[in-house]
C-alpha positions in Angstrom: 71.1 80.0 93.8 73.2 77.5 92.9 75.6 78.6 89.7 75.6 76.7 86.8 78.6 73.6 86.7 79.9 74.0 83.1 80.7 78.0 84.3 82.3 76.9 88.1 84.5 74.1 86.3 85.6 76.6 83.5 86.4 79.1 86.4 88.1 75.9 87.9 90.1 75.3 85.1 91.6 78.6 84.2 92.4 79.0 88.4 94.5 75.4 87.7 96.2 77.0 84.6 97.1 80.9 86.1 98.7 78.7 89.3 100.8 76.6 87.1 101.7 79.1 84.5 102.7 81.8 87.7 104.7 78.6 89.4 107.0 78.0 86.2 107.4 81.4 85.5 108.3 81.7 89.4 111.1 78.4 89.4 113.1 80.6 86.4 113.3 84.3 88.2 117.0 84.5 89.4 117.4 85.5 92.4 117.5 89.5 92.2 114.1 89.4 91.0 113.0 87.0 93.9 114.1 89.3 96.4 112.2 92.2 94.7 108.7 90.7 95.4 109.9 89.3 98.9 111.0 85.7 98.2 114.2 83.3 99.3 115.0 81.1 96.7 114.4 78.4 98.4 110.3 79.5 99.3 110.4 80.7 95.7 111.5 76.4 95.2 108.5 75.5 97.5 106.0 77.4 95.7 107.0 76.3 92.3 107.2 72.9 93.4 103.4 72.8 94.7 100.9 71.2 92.3 98.4 73.2 90.5 95.3 72.1 92.3 97.1 73.3 96.1 
């Protein structure tokens, strides 16, 4: 049975918001914190530049 359009749309909007927020947060982390999560500043910058739908 196909899912209803409104819950699916809501789920997509929530996902996009989470991506946008986490990428903004990632762009503000200092290098030592990035190392803690296994990212270089360059990798973090690349991820932060992505559009929320990617």
